[in-house]
Steps between C-alpha positions, in 0.01 A plus 500: 500500500569446864460837662514876449721721717483875455823692503450861606762744379575758771749782544620368841408164638580604852213758481245226415600229750317648809173502295534143385677339800385696810147588390405207272715227665689382193823323570821581319625176341780631272698822492757604244711799579605761245778728600395649841115423456280205414452423132250221526292325761245212500222525758247242587184476714341154482469394139534863378836605371611853401831630364639849540779615275669842503492705180886514516517124520257469200715737305797264539294184452261587214572863389249501223205487742647699794332823406157349425180545709567619850195363670307177513161397638488194723173329591515274798193283583482436869275291716434779754570880486514540874873417538585719197291783642697473826841471331425807288370714785615865440617410147348736239232349275455562127131525575268401790446129549231392267273223378509437126204420272622145492488461873867543593593708804826689421773700672722686244837657595831598340821341622800729560607467138158621376369160388127461549407198727148371518401266782167335420265263688234327297200399702393220265847351458692290750 
């Protein structure tokens, strides 16, 4: 296996782009229109890649899975939480910032589509 790229299924991609691009500094590499909206995009920040696909696009592409789970949990390991903390200033948290029993400092939020996004800095890892 070469890499794993999550594909988040969302109702409207346009609603999610400000969170991923403006706040978290992902860059849009690919966009595929679907009628008068976006059906699919590929976002990238450094070596991290993320895809967003609209539920309508998924219904056309792979209808058997289009009505499956509506939310995903993403776990991003980051070197430093300070830039994430700043980028998410004013964004609602799932819970207050915390330190886990295994030594990770975490910020947990939901993206506009309801997906849970963990940002985690591990003190004992590079």
